[in-house]
N, C-alpha and C positions, 0 to 999 in steps of 0.2 A: 651891370657888364660891360665893363670898357671894350673897346674894338679888339685888344688882342685878345682876350679872354674868348670874344665870340672868332675870332678866327680861330684857336684851337681847336674850340669846340668843333667847327668847322672841317677841321682837318681830320680829328680823332673820328667823326663822324664818316668822311668821305672812307678812310680808311676802314672802318668796320665793315659800311657796303662793299666797299670791291673788296676786301677779304672772301666773303658768302659768296659775291655774284661771281668770280670767277674762278672756275674749279682746277684747282691743282695738278701740274701735268703726270701724265700717267708714266709709269716704269717702262719699260721694253716690255719686262716682264708682264705687266698689267695690263699693256697691252696684247701680247700676245694669249694670255687666258683670257679675254673678252672675245677675239677674235676666233677663240677655240671653241668658248660655249657660245656665238651665233652661230657657227659652222656646225656644230654638231649637237647641240641643244636645241636652237631657235631651230636650224635650217634655216637659219637666212644668210646664203651662200652670199649676196649681192654685198650684203655690209660686213661680213666674215673678208670677203675680199678688200673693202676697201680700208680695215685696219690693219689686215696681213700689208697692205699698200703701204701704208703710215710707217710700218715698222722698216720696211726695207728704204725706205728715205730719212729714216735718223741719222744723222753724222754720229760716226764710232760706235754704234751699235754692235753687238759681240758678233762675231762673222757667223757663228754655227746657230743664234737668233735668227739674225737674215736668212740663211740658209734657210730653218726649218716656215719660215713664214713665207718665204719665195715658193718653196715645197707643197705646202698648204694651200696656199692662191691657185697655181696651177692646177692642184686637186679641184678646188671649188670651180674651177674654169669648164674643167674637164665634166664634172657635175654638170654643169649650167646647157653645155653644148658646145663650148667657147673651144674648139680644138684648135684653133689657128693660134690664139692668147695662149692659150695653155700651153702649147709648145713652145713658144718666145718665152714666154716665163721659163720652162723647161731651160731652154739655149740659155738664154741668159745666167742660169745657176752654173753652168756648162762653161762658161765663158769667165766667170770669176773664178779669179786664181784664189782667193782665199776660202771655194769652197771645199768643203772636207773630201778627201780622199774615202769613202768607207762606204758600207751596204749602203745608203741613203742617197748616196752619189749614184750606186750603181742604179735605186728604184728610177732617180732621176730620164737615166740612161734607159730604161727599158719602155717607161713612160714615154719618152721618145720616140724611140721605136715604135710602139704600138701607134701613136699617133700621126704616123708619118705615113700609115695603113690607112686612114680616115680621110674622109672629104674634109677644107676648110671649112673654117665656121666663115 
């Protein structure tokens, strides 16, 4: 086997190994589904929060999906008794000019009002 052939085989094997060991990046929608399963199906709120946070950090993610992720993240934080953190998430939603004006926004405002009557976490 020539040196060039050996280099080609090494390159080919390296590509094959890397393509199997590095998972493809999940779409925003996939991350949202995974987070929802963690939250509702597995009741793993901490992991759901981590996934929702990843969604909100994706540049160019759809505003409605970011809104949904933040709202659900706030709900998870409430369930964990982290009321101060939940309030901060809800306030961030209301500060976001791209957040929709809809019944969902009203839900955020209602959640925030309710949390203001609780003790901070």
